[in-house]
C-alpha positions in Angstrom: 41.1 -98.0 -51.0 43.8 -98.5 -53.6 41.6 -100.7 -55.7 38.9 -98.1 -55.7 41.3 -95.4 -56.8 42.7 -97.7 -59.6 39.2 -98.5 -60.8 38.3 -94.8 -60.8 41.3 -93.8 -62.8 40.7 -96.8 -65.2 37.2 -95.5 -65.8 38.6 -92.2 -67.0 39.0 -89.9 -64.1 42.0 -87.6 -64.5 41.9 -85.3 -61.4 43.4 -86.3 -58.0 41.5 -83.6 -56.1 38.2 -84.5 -54.3 35.1 -83.8 -56.3 32.7 -81.4 -54.5 30.0 -83.3 -52.7 27.0 -82.5 -50.6 27.4 -82.2 -46.8 27.6 -79.8 -44.0 29.6 -76.6 -44.7 32.3 -75.4 -42.4 31.1 -72.9 -39.9 33.7 -73.0 -37.2 37.0 -72.8 -39.1 36.1 -69.8 -41.2 38.7 -67.1 -42.0 36.8 -64.7 -39.7 37.0 -67.1 -36.8 40.7 -67.8 -37.5 41.4 -64.0 -37.5 39.4 -63.6 -34.2 41.3 -66.4 -32.5 44.7 -64.9 -33.7 43.6 -61.5 -32.3 42.5 -63.0 -29.0 45.8 -64.9 -28.6 47.9 -61.8 -29.4 45.9 -59.8 -26.9 46.2 -62.4 -24.1 48.9 -65.0 -24.6 47.7 -66.9 -21.5 44.1 -67.5 -22.9 42.9 -71.1 -22.8 41.3 -73.1 -25.5 38.1 -73.3 -23.5 38.0 -69.5 -23.2 38.5 -69.2 -27.0 35.8 -71.8 -27.7 33.3 -70.1 -25.3 34.0 -66.6 -26.7 33.4 -67.7 -30.3 30.6 -70.2 -29.6 32.5 -73.1 -31.2 33.5 -76.5 -29.8 36.8 -77.2 -27.9 38.0 -79.4 -30.8 37.5 -76.7 -33.4 39.2 -74.1 -31.3 42.1 -76.5 -30.7 42.3 -77.2 -34.5 42.4 -73.5 -35.3 45.1 -72.7 -32.7 47.3 -75.7 -33.3 46.8 -76.7 -36.9 45.8 -73.5 -38.7 47.6 -70.8 -36.7 50.4 -73.2 -35.6 50.7 -71.9 -32.1 52.1 -74.0 -29.2 52.1 -73.5 -25.4 55.4 -72.5 -23.8 55.4 -71.7 -20.1 51.6 -71.2 -20.2 51.8 -68.8 -23.1 50.9 -69.3 -26.7 53.8 -68.6 -29.1 54.0 -69.0 -32.8 55.8 -72.0 -34.1 57.2 -70.1 -37.0 58.6 -66.5 -36.8 56.7 -63.7 -38.5 58.5 -61.3 -40.7 58.5 -58.8 -37.8 60.1 -61.3 -35.5 62.7 -62.2 -38.1 63.6 -58.5 -38.5 63.9 -58.1 -34.7 66.2 -61.1 -34.5 68.3 -59.8 -37.3 68.7 -56.3 -35.6 69.6 -57.9 -32.3 72.1 -60.3 -34.0 73.8 -57.4 -35.8 74.0 -55.5 -32.5 75.6 -58.5 -30.9 78.1 -58.9 -33.8 79.1 -55.2 -33.5 79.5 -55.5 -29.8 81.5 -58.7 -30.2 83.9 -56.9 -32.6 84.2 -54.0 -30.1 84.5 -56.0 -26.8 86.0 -59.3 -28.0 85.3 -62.6 -26.3 84.5 -60.8 -23.0 81.1 -59.9 -24.5 80.2 -63.6 -25.0 80.5 -64.3 -21.3 77.8 -61.6 -20.5 75.1 -63.1 -22.8 72.1 -64.5 -20.9 69.8 -66.7 -23.0 66.2 -67.6 -22.5 63.2 -69.1 -24.3 61.5 -67.3 -27.2 59.1 -65.4 -25.0 61.8 -62.9 -23.7 65.4 -62.0 -24.2 67.2 -60.0 -21.5 70.8 -59.3 -20.5 72.1 -58.3 -17.0 75.2 -56.2 -16.6 76.5 -56.8 -13.1 79.5 -54.9 -11.8 82.1 -56.7 -9.7 82.6 -55.7 -6.1 85.8 -53.9 -6.9 84.2 -51.7 -9.6 81.2 -51.0 -7.5 83.4 -49.6 -4.8 84.9 -47.1 -7.2 81.6 -46.1 -8.8 79.8 -43.1 -7.5 76.3 -44.4 -7.7 74.6 -47.0 -5.6 73.0 -48.8 -8.5 75.1 -51.9 -8.7 72.9 -53.8 -11.2 71.7 -52.5 -14.6 69.3 -54.4 -16.8 68.8 -53.9 -20.5 65.7 -55.4 -22.1 65.6 -55.9 -25.9 
């Protein structure tokens, strides 16, 4: 392989890109199919590769290539999640981080003990009153949950 490249460049070739050649054109990994797969995954995060392939009429391997290599999704707890954050996700994380920073400055280190972490599919925090404070509270709702 190296010898062939050396010979080719010795003969005067100056480009490192492949020269266009005859062959079968791509029909499965088109921009339209990539967009459809992305829309399908966003609509149903639990969709399988076989369901995507059947819906679009492409092979399992091409559907897997689109999902893993082009769109860069991976499975987490039977859900497809992006490997890289979109700009919307980055903005949401920035907003939540700033809210946490403000709450840390207001509540001090007590706030850190109330943080509940999870994977990237959901973030939630539970505020549970102690038995002493629930006796003094007027309502019977002893557990409040706030979803971000």
